[in-house]
Predicted model as a PDB file, atoms N, CA, C, CB and O in Angstrom, pLDDT in the B-factor column:
MODEL        1                                                                  
ATOM      1  N   UNK A   1     -14.163 -20.172  -4.368  1.00 85.00           N  
ATOM      2  CA  UNK A   1     -14.632 -18.192  -4.557  1.00 85.00           C  
ATOM      3  C   UNK A   1     -15.068 -19.080  -2.938  1.00 85.00           C  
ATOM      4  CB  UNK A   1     -16.433 -17.078  -6.286  1.00 85.00           C  
ATOM      5  O   UNK A   1     -14.419 -18.645  -1.986  1.00 85.00           O  
ATOM      6  N   UNK A   2     -15.724 -19.833  -2.712  1.00 89.00           N  
ATOM      7  CA  UNK A   2     -16.526 -19.541  -1.903  1.00 89.00           C  
ATOM      8  C   UNK A   2     -15.626 -19.774  -0.196  1.00 89.00           C  
ATOM      9  CB  UNK A   2     -17.869 -20.471  -2.323  1.00 89.00           C  
ATOM     10  O   UNK A   2     -15.799 -19.320   0.935  1.00 89.00           O  
ATOM     11  N   UNK A   3     -14.371 -21.000  -1.023  1.00 92.00           N  
ATOM     12  CA  UNK A   3     -13.820 -21.335   0.366  1.00 92.00           C  
ATOM     13  C   UNK A   3     -12.781 -19.742   0.721  1.00 92.00           C  
ATOM     14  CB  UNK A   3     -12.710 -23.113   0.248  1.00 92.00           C  
ATOM     15  O   UNK A   3     -13.156 -19.136   1.725  1.00 92.00           O  
ATOM     16  N   UNK A   4     -11.908 -19.293   0.165  1.00 93.00           N  
ATOM     17  CA  UNK A   4     -11.595 -17.802   0.316  1.00 93.00           C  
ATOM     18  C   UNK A   4     -12.157 -16.663   0.956  1.00 93.00           C  
ATOM     19  CB  UNK A   4     -11.569 -17.405  -0.640  1.00 93.00           C  
ATOM     20  O   UNK A   4     -11.651 -15.838   1.717  1.00 93.00           O  
ATOM     21  N   UNK A   5     -13.857 -16.842   0.274  1.00 92.00           N  
ATOM     22  CA  UNK A   5     -14.891 -15.572   1.042  1.00 92.00           C  
ATOM     23  C   UNK A   5     -15.159 -15.906   2.917  1.00 92.00           C  
ATOM     24  CB  UNK A   5     -16.872 -15.680   0.064  1.00 92.00           C  
ATOM     25  O   UNK A   5     -15.378 -15.079   3.802  1.00 92.00           O  
ATOM     26  N   UNK A   6     -14.987 -17.946   3.055  1.00 93.00           N  
ATOM     27  CA  UNK A   6     -15.023 -18.142   3.873  1.00 93.00           C  
ATOM     28  C   UNK A   6     -13.483 -17.917   5.376  1.00 93.00           C  
ATOM     29  CB  UNK A   6     -15.597 -19.139   3.354  1.00 93.00           C  
ATOM     30  O   UNK A   6     -13.507 -17.838   6.605  1.00 93.00           O  
ATOM     31  N   UNK A   7     -12.100 -17.892   4.044  1.00 94.00           N  
ATOM     32  CA  UNK A   7     -11.235 -17.927   5.279  1.00 94.00           C  
ATOM     33  C   UNK A   7     -11.377 -16.338   5.353  1.00 94.00           C  
ATOM     34  CB  UNK A   7      -9.522 -18.666   5.141  1.00 94.00           C  
ATOM     35  O   UNK A   7     -11.274 -15.862   6.483  1.00 94.00           O  
ATOM     36  N   UNK A   8     -11.500 -15.853   4.769  1.00 92.00           N  
ATOM     37  CA  UNK A   8     -11.340 -14.008   4.803  1.00 92.00           C  
ATOM     38  C   UNK A   8     -12.429 -13.800   6.199  1.00 92.00           C  
ATOM     39  CB  UNK A   8     -12.156 -12.922   2.877  1.00 92.00           C  
ATOM     40  O   UNK A   8     -11.645 -13.556   7.115  1.00 92.00           O  
ATOM     41  N   UNK A   9     -13.517 -13.787   6.642  1.00 93.00           N  
ATOM     42  CA  UNK A   9     -14.329 -14.359   7.142  1.00 93.00           C  
ATOM     43  C   UNK A   9     -13.895 -14.307   8.497  1.00 93.00           C  
ATOM     44  CB  UNK A   9     -14.559 -15.478   6.574  1.00 93.00           C  
ATOM     45  O   UNK A   9     -13.898 -13.506   9.431  1.00 93.00           O  
ATOM     46  N   UNK A  10     -13.460 -15.650   8.209  1.00 93.00           N  
ATOM     47  CA  UNK A  10     -12.677 -16.375   9.431  1.00 93.00           C  
ATOM     48  C   UNK A  10     -12.004 -15.784  10.279  1.00 93.00           C  
ATOM     49  CB  UNK A  10     -11.818 -17.198   9.113  1.00 93.00           C  
ATOM     50  O   UNK A  10     -12.041 -16.055  11.479  1.00 93.00           O  
ATOM     51  N   UNK A  11     -11.118 -14.665   9.625  1.00 92.00           N  
ATOM     52  CA  UNK A  11      -9.318 -14.554  10.035  1.00 92.00           C  
ATOM     53  C   UNK A  11     -10.477 -12.499  10.291  1.00 92.00           C  
ATOM     54  CB  UNK A  11      -7.194 -15.057   7.898  1.00 92.00           C  
ATOM     55  O   UNK A  11      -9.769 -11.546  10.617  1.00 92.00           O  
ATOM     56  N   UNK A  12     -11.654 -12.294  10.139  1.00 93.00           N  
ATOM     57  CA  UNK A  12     -12.221 -11.372  10.355  1.00 93.00           C  
ATOM     58  C   UNK A  12     -12.635 -11.532  11.976  1.00 93.00           C  
ATOM     59  CB  UNK A  12     -13.211 -11.245   9.326  1.00 93.00           C  
ATOM     60  O   UNK A  12     -12.435 -10.654  12.815  1.00 93.00           O  
ATOM     61  N   UNK A  13     -13.192 -12.704  12.213  1.00 93.00           N  
ATOM     62  CA  UNK A  13     -13.422 -13.334  13.495  1.00 93.00           C  
ATOM     63  C   UNK A  13     -12.299 -13.185  14.304  1.00 93.00           C  
ATOM     64  CB  UNK A  13     -13.751 -14.719  13.393  1.00 93.00           C  
ATOM     65  O   UNK A  13     -12.788 -12.420  15.135  1.00 93.00           O  
ATOM     66  N   UNK A  14     -10.919 -13.390  14.743  1.00 93.00           N  
ATOM     67  CA  UNK A  14      -9.837 -13.004  14.462  1.00 93.00           C  
ATOM     68  C   UNK A  14      -9.213 -11.994  14.701  1.00 93.00           C  
ATOM     69  CB  UNK A  14      -9.779 -13.078  13.679  1.00 93.00           C  
ATOM     70  O   UNK A  14      -8.054 -11.951  15.114  1.00 93.00           O  
ATOM     71  N   UNK A  15      -9.891 -11.125  14.473  1.00 93.00           N  
ATOM     72  CA  UNK A  15     -10.337  -9.374  14.178  1.00 93.00           C  
ATOM     73  C   UNK A  15      -8.106  -9.057  13.058  1.00 93.00           C  
ATOM     74  CB  UNK A  15     -10.709  -7.875  16.976  1.00 93.00           C  
ATOM     75  O   UNK A  15      -7.080  -8.555  13.517  1.00 93.00           O  
ATOM     76  N   UNK A  16      -8.192  -9.241  12.633  1.00 93.00           N  
ATOM     77  CA  UNK A  16      -7.522  -9.607  11.326  1.00 93.00           C  
ATOM     78  C   UNK A  16      -8.563  -9.102  10.115  1.00 93.00           C  
ATOM     79  CB  UNK A  16      -7.223 -11.354  11.264  1.00 93.00           C  
ATOM     80  O   UNK A  16      -9.064  -9.925   9.349  1.00 93.00           O  
ATOM     81  N   UNK A  17      -8.836  -7.676  10.017  1.00 94.00           N  
ATOM     82  CA  UNK A  17      -8.820  -7.579   8.679  1.00 94.00           C  
ATOM     83  C   UNK A  17      -9.148  -7.133   7.303  1.00 94.00           C  
ATOM     84  CB  UNK A  17      -8.903  -8.034   8.640  1.00 94.00           C  
ATOM     85  O   UNK A  17      -9.628  -6.009   7.153  1.00 94.00           O  
ATOM     86  N   UNK A  18      -8.904  -8.014   6.141  1.00 95.00           N  
ATOM     87  CA  UNK A  18      -8.759  -8.116   4.854  1.00 95.00           C  
ATOM     88  C   UNK A  18     -10.076  -6.845   3.927  1.00 95.00           C  
ATOM     89  CB  UNK A  18      -8.972  -9.926   4.596  1.00 95.00           C  
ATOM     90  O   UNK A  18     -11.292  -6.666   3.989  1.00 95.00           O  
ATOM     91  N   UNK A  19      -9.021  -6.292   3.218  1.00 94.00           N  
ATOM     92  CA  UNK A  19     -10.003  -6.529   1.458  1.00 94.00           C  
ATOM     93  C   UNK A  19      -9.174  -7.315   0.890  1.00 94.00           C  
ATOM     94  CB  UNK A  19     -10.282  -5.063   0.201  1.00 94.00           C  
ATOM     95  O   UNK A  19      -7.994  -7.655   0.973  1.00 94.00           O  
ATOM     96  N   UNK A  20     -10.772  -7.661  -0.147  1.00 94.00           N  
ATOM     97  CA  UNK A  20     -10.896  -8.181  -1.629  1.00 94.00           C  
ATOM     98  C   UNK A  20     -10.900  -7.698  -2.626  1.00 94.00           C  
ATOM     99  CB  UNK A  20     -11.685  -8.669  -1.895  1.00 94.00           C  
ATOM    100  O   UNK A  20     -12.019  -7.324  -2.975  1.00 94.00           O  
ATOM    101  N   UNK A  21      -9.911  -7.465  -3.483  1.00 95.00           N  
ATOM    102  CA  UNK A  21     -10.670  -6.956  -4.874  1.00 95.00           C  
ATOM    103  C   UNK A  21     -10.337  -7.502  -6.114  1.00 95.00           C  
ATOM    104  CB  UNK A  21     -10.472  -5.553  -5.137  1.00 95.00           C  
ATOM    105  O   UNK A  21      -9.139  -7.597  -6.383  1.00 95.00           O  
ATOM    106  N   UNK A  22     -11.291  -7.934  -7.037  1.00 96.00           N  
ATOM    107  CA  UNK A  22     -11.073  -8.808  -8.094  1.00 96.00           C  
ATOM    108  C   UNK A  22     -12.539  -8.036  -9.087  1.00 96.00           C  
ATOM    109  CB  UNK A  22     -11.138 -10.750  -7.510  1.00 96.00           C  
ATOM    110  O   UNK A  22     -13.696  -7.615  -9.106  1.00 96.00           O  
ATOM    111  N   UNK A  23     -10.787  -8.425 -10.053  1.00 96.00           N  
ATOM    112  CA  UNK A  23     -11.192  -6.993 -11.722  1.00 96.00           C  
ATOM    113  C   UNK A  23     -11.392  -8.391 -12.518  1.00 96.00           C  
ATOM    114  CB  UNK A  23      -9.290  -5.430 -12.736  1.00 96.00           C  
ATOM    115  O   UNK A  23     -11.479  -9.404 -11.824  1.00 96.00           O  
ATOM    116  N   UNK A  24     -11.456  -8.495 -13.690  1.00 97.00           N  
ATOM    117  CA  UNK A  24     -11.996  -8.516 -14.175  1.00 97.00           C  
ATOM    118  C   UNK A  24     -11.927  -8.307 -16.202  1.00 97.00           C  
ATOM    119  CB  UNK A  24     -12.424  -7.984 -13.290  1.00 97.00           C  
ATOM    120  O   UNK A  24     -12.986  -8.343 -16.829  1.00 97.00           O  
ATOM    121  N   UNK A  25     -10.574  -8.109 -16.937  1.00 95.00           N  
ATOM    122  CA  UNK A  25     -10.086  -7.753 -17.999  1.00 95.00           C  
ATOM    123  C   UNK A  25     -10.084  -9.072 -18.831  1.00 95.00           C  
ATOM    124  CB  UNK A  25      -8.822  -7.074 -17.778  1.00 95.00           C  
ATOM    125  O   UNK A  25      -9.606 -10.197 -18.690  1.00 95.00           O  
ATOM    126  N   UNK A  26     -11.258  -8.057 -20.284  1.00 93.00           N  
ATOM    127  CA  UNK A  26     -10.965  -8.683 -21.607  1.00 93.00           C  
ATOM    128  C   UNK A  26      -9.683 -10.093 -22.032  1.00 93.00           C  
ATOM    129  CB  UNK A  26     -10.561  -7.361 -22.356  1.00 93.00           C  
ATOM    130  O   UNK A  26      -9.665 -11.238 -22.486  1.00 93.00           O  
ATOM    131  N   UNK A  27      -8.613  -8.872 -21.434  1.00 92.00           N  
ATOM    132  CA  UNK A  27      -7.605  -9.202 -22.520  1.00 92.00           C  
ATOM    133  C   UNK A  27      -6.795 -10.210 -21.007  1.00 92.00           C  
ATOM    134  CB  UNK A  27      -6.541  -7.443 -23.518  1.00 92.00           C  
ATOM    135  O   UNK A  27      -6.560 -11.414 -20.903  1.00 92.00           O  
ATOM    136  N   UNK A  28      -6.535  -8.920 -19.931  1.00 92.00           N  
ATOM    137  CA  UNK A  28      -5.665 -10.428 -18.572  1.00 92.00           C  
ATOM    138  C   UNK A  28      -6.398 -11.230 -17.674  1.00 92.00           C  
ATOM    139  CB  UNK A  28      -4.619  -9.816 -17.235  1.00 92.00           C  
ATOM    140  O   UNK A  28      -5.882 -12.020 -16.884  1.00 92.00           O  
ATOM    141  N   UNK A  29      -7.801 -10.985 -17.824  1.00 96.00           N  
ATOM    142  CA  UNK A  29      -8.626 -12.607 -16.931  1.00 96.00           C  
ATOM    143  C   UNK A  29      -8.693 -12.396 -15.781  1.00 96.00           C  
ATOM    144  CB  UNK A  29      -7.861 -14.160 -16.881  1.00 96.00           C  
ATOM    145  O   UNK A  29      -9.560 -11.524 -15.720  1.00 96.00           O  
ATOM    146  N   UNK A  30      -8.330 -12.620 -14.685  1.00 97.00           N  
ATOM    147  CA  UNK A  30      -9.224 -12.298 -13.775  1.00 97.00           C  
ATOM    148  C   UNK A  30      -7.963 -11.841 -12.744  1.00 97.00           C  
ATOM    149  CB  UNK A  30     -10.364 -13.568 -13.340  1.00 97.00           C  
ATOM    150  O   UNK A  30      -6.899 -12.462 -12.759  1.00 97.00           O  
ATOM    151  N   UNK A  31      -8.170 -10.810 -11.943  1.00 97.00           N  
ATOM    152  CA  UNK A  31      -7.898 -10.829 -10.944  1.00 97.00           C  
ATOM    153  C   UNK A  31      -7.526 -10.162  -9.117  1.00 97.00           C  
ATOM    154  CB  UNK A  31      -7.537 -11.126 -11.473  1.00 97.00           C  
ATOM    155  O   UNK A  31      -7.451  -9.013  -8.683  1.00 97.00           O  
ATOM    156  N   UNK A  32      -7.392 -11.328  -8.545  1.00 97.00           N  
ATOM    157  CA  UNK A  32      -7.910 -10.781  -7.122  1.00 97.00           C  
ATOM    158  C   UNK A  32      -6.099 -11.177  -6.124  1.00 97.00           C  
ATOM    159  CB  UNK A  32      -9.829 -12.059  -6.397  1.00 97.00           C  
ATOM    160  O   UNK A  32      -5.090 -11.862  -5.955  1.00 97.00           O  
ATOM    161  N   UNK A  33      -7.413  -9.416  -5.622  1.00 96.00           N  
ATOM    162  CA  UNK A  33      -6.152  -8.945  -4.573  1.00 96.00           C  
ATOM    163  C   UNK A  33      -7.043  -9.088  -3.594  1.00 96.00           C  
ATOM    164  CB  UNK A  33      -5.311  -7.337  -4.646  1.00 96.00           C  
ATOM    165  O   UNK A  33      -8.259  -8.954  -3.454  1.00 96.00           O  
ATOM    166  N   UNK A  34      -5.623  -9.560  -2.606  1.00 96.00           N  
ATOM    167  CA  UNK A  34      -6.190  -9.162  -0.808  1.00 96.00           C  
ATOM    168  C   UNK A  34      -5.377  -8.301  -0.002  1.00 96.00           C  
ATOM    169  CB  UNK A  34      -6.237 -10.519   0.250  1.00 96.00           C  
ATOM    170  O   UNK A  34      -4.200  -8.512   0.293  1.00 96.00           O  
ATOM    171  N   UNK A  35      -6.211  -7.127   0.403  1.00 96.00           N  
ATOM    172  CA  UNK A  35      -4.749  -7.083   1.375  1.00 96.00           C  
ATOM    173  C   UNK A  35      -5.145  -6.935   2.987  1.00 96.00           C  
ATOM    174  CB  UNK A  35      -3.664  -5.540   0.920  1.00 96.00           C  
ATOM    175  O   UNK A  35      -6.219  -7.375   3.397  1.00 96.00           O  
ATOM    176  N   UNK A  36      -4.015  -6.162   4.025  1.00 94.00           N  
ATOM    177  CA  UNK A  36      -5.444  -5.132   5.503  1.00 94.00           C  
ATOM    178  C   UNK A  36      -4.765  -4.566   5.147  1.00 94.00           C  
ATOM    179  CB  UNK A  36      -5.922  -5.141   7.415  1.00 94.00           C  
ATOM    180  O   UNK A  36      -3.675  -4.212   4.697  1.00 94.00           O  
ATOM    181  N   UNK A  37      -6.563  -4.483   5.743  1.00 89.00           N  
ATOM    182  CA  UNK A  37      -7.121  -2.499   5.827  1.00 89.00           C  
ATOM    183  C   UNK A  37      -6.123  -1.891   6.281  1.00 89.00           C  
ATOM    184  CB  UNK A  37      -8.473  -1.897   6.980  1.00 89.00           C  
ATOM    185  O   UNK A  37      -5.413  -2.249   7.221  1.00 89.00           O  
ATOM    186  N   UNK A  38      -5.998  -0.677   5.449  1.00 87.00           N  
ATOM    187  CA  UNK A  38      -4.913   0.691   5.911  1.00 87.00           C  
ATOM    188  C   UNK A  38      -3.852   0.363   5.262  1.00 87.00           C  
ATOM    189  CB  UNK A  38      -4.442   0.949   7.578  1.00 87.00           C  
ATOM    190  O   UNK A  38      -3.309   1.336   4.739  1.00 87.00           O  
ATOM    191  N   UNK A  39      -3.314  -0.678   5.080  1.00 90.00           N  
ATOM    192  CA  UNK A  39      -1.474  -0.854   3.805  1.00 90.00           C  
ATOM    193  C   UNK A  39      -2.626  -1.380   2.402  1.00 90.00           C  
ATOM    194  CB  UNK A  39       0.441  -3.030   4.520  1.00 90.00           C  
ATOM    195  O   UNK A  39      -3.614  -2.028   2.056  1.00 90.00           O  
ATOM    196  N   UNK A  40      -1.382  -0.367   1.984  1.00 86.00           N  
ATOM    197  CA  UNK A  40      -1.818  -0.108   0.274  1.00 86.00           C  
ATOM    198  C   UNK A  40      -0.932  -1.563  -0.105  1.00 86.00           C  
ATOM    199  CB  UNK A  40      -1.038   1.805  -0.728  1.00 86.00           C  
ATOM    200  O   UNK A  40      -1.519  -1.869  -1.143  1.00 86.00           O  
ATOM    201  N   UNK A  41       0.107  -2.634   0.096  1.00 92.00           N  
ATOM    202  CA  UNK A  41       0.643  -3.528  -0.635  1.00 92.00           C  
ATOM    203  C   UNK A  41      -0.417  -4.458  -0.110  1.00 92.00           C  
ATOM    204  CB  UNK A  41       2.189  -3.821  -0.490  1.00 92.00           C  
ATOM    205  O   UNK A  41      -0.898  -4.716   0.993  1.00 92.00           O  
ATOM    206  N   UNK A  42      -0.662  -5.043  -1.941  1.00 94.00           N  
ATOM    207  CA  UNK A  42      -1.432  -6.833  -1.185  1.00 94.00           C  
ATOM    208  C   UNK A  42      -0.292  -7.769  -0.217  1.00 94.00           C  
ATOM    209  CB  UNK A  42      -1.888  -8.280  -2.889  1.00 94.00           C  
ATOM    210  O   UNK A  42       0.917  -7.999  -0.182  1.00 94.00           O  
ATOM    211  N   UNK A  43      -1.200  -8.027   0.317  1.00 94.00           N  
ATOM    212  CA  UNK A  43      -0.516  -9.436   1.506  1.00 94.00           C  
ATOM    213  C   UNK A  43      -0.224 -10.510  -0.164  1.00 94.00           C  
ATOM    214  CB  UNK A  43      -2.400 -10.524   3.273  1.00 94.00           C  
ATOM    215  O   UNK A  43       0.959 -10.814  -0.312  1.00 94.00           O  
ATOM    216  N   UNK A  44      -1.265 -11.061  -1.373  1.00 95.00           N  
ATOM    217  CA  UNK A  44      -1.551 -11.408  -2.004  1.00 95.00           C  
ATOM    218  C   UNK A  44      -2.066 -10.761  -3.244  1.00 95.00           C  
ATOM    219  CB  UNK A  44      -1.923 -11.938  -1.480  1.00 95.00           C  
ATOM    220  O   UNK A  44      -2.508  -9.613  -3.292  1.00 95.00           O  
ATOM    221  N   UNK A  45      -1.959 -11.734  -4.412  1.00 96.00           N  
ATOM    222  CA  UNK A  45      -2.167  -9.980  -5.679  1.00 96.00           C  
ATOM    223  C   UNK A  45      -1.876 -11.741  -6.593  1.00 96.00           C  
ATOM    224  CB  UNK A  45      -0.209  -7.707  -5.820  1.00 96.00           C  
ATOM    225  O   UNK A  45      -0.719 -12.161  -6.577  1.00 96.00           O  
ATOM    226  N   UNK A  46      -2.743 -12.425  -7.159  1.00 96.00           N  
ATOM    227  CA  UNK A  46      -3.030 -13.382  -8.232  1.00 96.00           C  
ATOM    228  C   UNK A  46      -3.891 -13.349 -10.188  1.00 96.00           C  
ATOM    229  CB  UNK A  46      -3.839 -14.155  -7.298  1.00 96.00           C  
ATOM    230  O   UNK A  46      -4.830 -13.994 -10.653  1.00 96.00           O  
ATOM    231  N   UNK A  47      -3.451 -12.837 -10.485  1.00 96.00           N  
ATOM    232  CA  UNK A  47      -3.528 -12.994 -12.193  1.00 96.00           C  
ATOM    233  C   UNK A  47      -3.900 -14.023 -13.353  1.00 96.00           C  
ATOM    234  CB  UNK A  47      -2.452 -12.847 -12.549  1.00 96.00           C  
ATOM    235  O   UNK A  47      -3.081 -14.095 -14.268  1.00 96.00           O  
ATOM    236  N   UNK A  48      -5.031 -14.825 -13.427  1.00 96.00           N  
ATOM    237  CA  UNK A  48      -4.834 -16.029 -14.394  1.00 96.00           C  
ATOM    238  C   UNK A  48      -6.370 -15.520 -15.156  1.00 96.00           C  
ATOM    239  CB  UNK A  48      -4.713 -17.941 -13.510  1.00 96.00           C  
ATOM    240  O   UNK A  48      -6.919 -14.424 -15.042  1.00 96.00           O  
ATOM    241  N   UNK A  49      -6.841 -16.763 -15.981  1.00 96.00           N  
ATOM    242  CA  UNK A  49      -7.520 -16.181 -17.477  1.00 96.00           C  
ATOM    243  C   UNK A  49      -8.569 -17.122 -16.782  1.00 96.00           C  
ATOM    244  CB  UNK A  49      -6.755 -16.531 -19.431  1.00 96.00           C  
ATOM    245  O   UNK A  49      -9.651 -16.798 -17.270  1.00 96.00           O  
ATOM    246  N   UNK A  50      -8.819 -18.422 -15.615  1.00 95.00           N  
ATOM    247  CA  UNK A  50      -9.630 -19.269 -15.714  1.00 95.00           C  
ATOM    248  C   UNK A  50      -9.824 -18.732 -13.773  1.00 95.00           C  
ATOM    249  CB  UNK A  50      -9.058 -20.970 -16.470  1.00 95.00           C  
ATOM    250  O   UNK A  50      -9.032 -18.711 -12.831  1.00 95.00           O  
ATOM    251  N   UNK A  51     -11.222 -18.392 -13.922  1.00 94.00           N  
ATOM    252  CA  UNK A  51     -11.470 -17.509 -12.126  1.00 94.00           C  
ATOM    253  C   UNK A  51     -11.642 -18.297 -11.356  1.00 94.00           C  
ATOM    254  CB  UNK A  51     -12.738 -16.513 -11.725  1.00 94.00           C  
ATOM    255  O   UNK A  51     -12.077 -18.005 -10.242  1.00 94.00           O  
ATOM    256  N   UNK A  52     -11.336 -19.603 -11.738  1.00 95.00           N  
ATOM    257  CA  UNK A  52     -11.414 -20.539 -10.304  1.00 95.00           C  
ATOM    258  C   UNK A  52     -10.133 -21.321  -9.804  1.00 95.00           C  
ATOM    259  CB  UNK A  52     -12.530 -21.740 -10.494  1.00 95.00           C  
ATOM    260  O   UNK A  52     -10.040 -21.929  -8.737  1.00 95.00           O  
ATOM    261  N   UNK A  53      -8.914 -21.153 -11.033  1.00 96.00           N  
ATOM    262  CA  UNK A  53      -8.197 -21.441 -10.966  1.00 96.00           C  
ATOM    263  C   UNK A  53      -7.007 -20.158 -10.344  1.00 96.00           C  
ATOM    264  CB  UNK A  53      -8.280 -22.085 -12.001  1.00 96.00           C  
ATOM    265  O   UNK A  53      -5.784 -20.231 -10.223  1.00 96.00           O  
ATOM    266  N   UNK A  54      -8.120 -18.839  -9.988  1.00 95.00           N  
ATOM    267  CA  UNK A  54      -7.363 -17.167  -9.614  1.00 95.00           C  
ATOM    268  C   UNK A  54      -7.988 -17.998  -8.268  1.00 95.00           C  
ATOM    269  CB  UNK A  54      -8.087 -15.037 -10.371  1.00 95.00           C  
ATOM    270  O   UNK A  54      -7.182 -18.785  -7.772  1.00 95.00           O  
ATOM    271  N   UNK A  55      -9.108 -17.938  -7.718  1.00 96.00           N  
ATOM    272  CA  UNK A  55      -8.998 -17.848  -6.367  1.00 96.00           C  
ATOM    273  C   UNK A  55      -8.977 -18.919  -6.185  1.00 96.00           C  
ATOM    274  CB  UNK A  55      -9.800 -17.223  -5.628  1.00 96.00           C  
ATOM    275  O   UNK A  55      -9.887 -19.118  -5.381  1.00 96.00           O  
ATOM    276  N   UNK A  56      -8.282 -20.263  -6.520  1.00 95.00           N  
ATOM    277  CA  UNK A  56      -8.014 -21.436  -5.347  1.00 95.00           C  
ATOM    278  C   UNK A  56      -6.423 -21.097  -5.536  1.00 95.00           C  
ATOM    279  CB  UNK A  56      -8.619 -23.403  -5.719  1.00 95.00           C  
ATOM    280  O   UNK A  56      -5.577 -21.591  -4.791  1.00 95.00           O  
ATOM    281  N   UNK A  57      -6.145 -20.328  -6.460  1.00 96.00           N  
ATOM    282  CA  UNK A  57      -4.062 -20.207  -5.797  1.00 96.00           C  
ATOM    283  C   UNK A  57      -4.515 -18.386  -5.249  1.00 96.00           C  
ATOM    284  CB  UNK A  57      -1.968 -20.283  -7.961  1.00 96.00           C  
ATOM    285  O   UNK A  57      -3.715 -17.573  -5.712  1.00 96.00           O  
ATOM    286  N   UNK A  58      -5.502 -17.834  -4.484  1.00 96.00           N  
ATOM    287  CA  UNK A  58      -5.509 -16.469  -4.009  1.00 96.00           C  
ATOM    288  C   UNK A  58      -5.532 -17.061  -2.691  1.00 96.00           C  
ATOM    289  CB  UNK A  58      -6.712 -15.372  -4.472  1.00 96.00           C  
ATOM    290  O   UNK A  58      -4.812 -16.544  -1.837  1.00 96.00           O  
ATOM    291  N   UNK A  59      -6.383 -18.258  -2.325  1.00 96.00           N  
ATOM    292  CA  UNK A  59      -6.248 -19.390  -1.336  1.00 96.00           C  
ATOM    293  C   UNK A  59      -5.998 -19.569  -0.223  1.00 96.00           C  
ATOM    294  CB  UNK A  59      -5.676 -19.993  -1.526  1.00 96.00           C  
ATOM    295  O   UNK A  59      -6.382 -19.265   0.907  1.00 96.00           O  
ATOM    296  N   UNK A  60      -5.004 -20.333  -0.913  1.00 95.00           N  
ATOM    297  CA  UNK A  60      -3.904 -20.920  -0.769  1.00 95.00           C  
ATOM    298  C   UNK A  60      -2.303 -20.169  -0.338  1.00 95.00           C  
ATOM    299  CB  UNK A  60      -3.934 -21.517  -1.948  1.00 95.00           C  
ATOM    300  O   UNK A  60      -1.553 -20.730   0.461  1.00 95.00           O  
ATOM    301  N   UNK A  61      -1.898 -18.658  -1.094  1.00 95.00           N  
ATOM    302  CA  UNK A  61      -0.819 -17.919  -0.817  1.00 95.00           C  
ATOM    303  C   UNK A  61      -1.321 -16.953   0.871  1.00 95.00           C  
ATOM    304  CB  UNK A  61      -0.506 -16.880  -2.396  1.00 95.00           C  
ATOM    305  O   UNK A  61      -0.582 -16.571   1.778  1.00 95.00           O  
ATOM    306  N   UNK A  62      -3.253 -16.793   0.676  1.00 95.00           N  
ATOM    307  CA  UNK A  62      -3.630 -16.314   1.879  1.00 95.00           C  
ATOM    308  C   UNK A  62      -3.337 -17.051   2.814  1.00 95.00           C  
ATOM    309  CB  UNK A  62      -4.782 -16.055   1.977  1.00 95.00           C  
ATOM    310  O   UNK A  62      -2.955 -16.631   3.906  1.00 95.00           O  
ATOM    311  N   UNK A  63      -3.515 -18.622   2.425  1.00 94.00           N  
ATOM    312  CA  UNK A  63      -3.323 -19.192   3.973  1.00 94.00           C  
ATOM    313  C   UNK A  63      -2.220 -18.795   4.847  1.00 94.00           C  
ATOM    314  CB  UNK A  63      -3.161 -20.628   3.968  1.00 94.00           C  
ATOM    315  O   UNK A  63      -2.090 -18.313   5.972  1.00 94.00           O  
ATOM    316  N   UNK A  64      -1.214 -19.328   3.546  1.00 93.00           N  
ATOM    317  CA  UNK A  64       0.226 -19.245   3.307  1.00 93.00           C  
ATOM    318  C   UNK A  64       1.341 -17.705   4.328  1.00 93.00           C  
ATOM    319  CB  UNK A  64       0.176 -19.018   1.380  1.00 93.00           C  
ATOM    320  O   UNK A  64       2.335 -17.880   5.033  1.00 93.00           O  
ATOM    321  N   UNK A  65       0.648 -16.386   3.996  1.00 89.00           N  
ATOM    322  CA  UNK A  65       0.774 -15.671   4.295  1.00 89.00           C  
ATOM    323  C   UNK A  65       0.650 -15.677   5.955  1.00 89.00           C  
ATOM    324  CB  UNK A  65       0.219 -15.118   3.516  1.00 89.00           C  
ATOM    325  O   UNK A  65       1.412 -15.203   6.798  1.00 89.00           O  
ATOM    326  N   UNK A  66      -0.798 -16.509   6.119  1.00 87.00           N  
ATOM    327  CA  UNK A  66      -1.773 -15.682   7.430  1.00 87.00           C  
ATOM    328  C   UNK A  66      -1.409 -17.316   7.861  1.00 87.00           C  
ATOM    329  CB  UNK A  66      -3.980 -14.851   7.190  1.00 87.00           C  
ATOM    330  O   UNK A  66      -1.800 -17.773   8.935  1.00 87.00           O  
TER     331      UNK A  66                                                      
ENDMDL                                                                          
END                                                                             
C-alpha cells in the first residue's frame, strides 16, 4: 500500500493528478481504483480478497499505464 501511495505522490510532482478510491465489502473483498482527476473512467481497477495483493496489483498496473 505504501508503494502505491508513494508512486501517486511522485506522479503528482510531475503534474499528473490522480484519484485513489479504496472500498471493502465483506463479500467482494478489496477494490482499488485509480483515475486521473477529471476523468470518470479509471486507469486501474483491481478487486481482490487479499488487501496487500490488491494494492500490489494496482501498483504494478499503474506503473504500466503511466
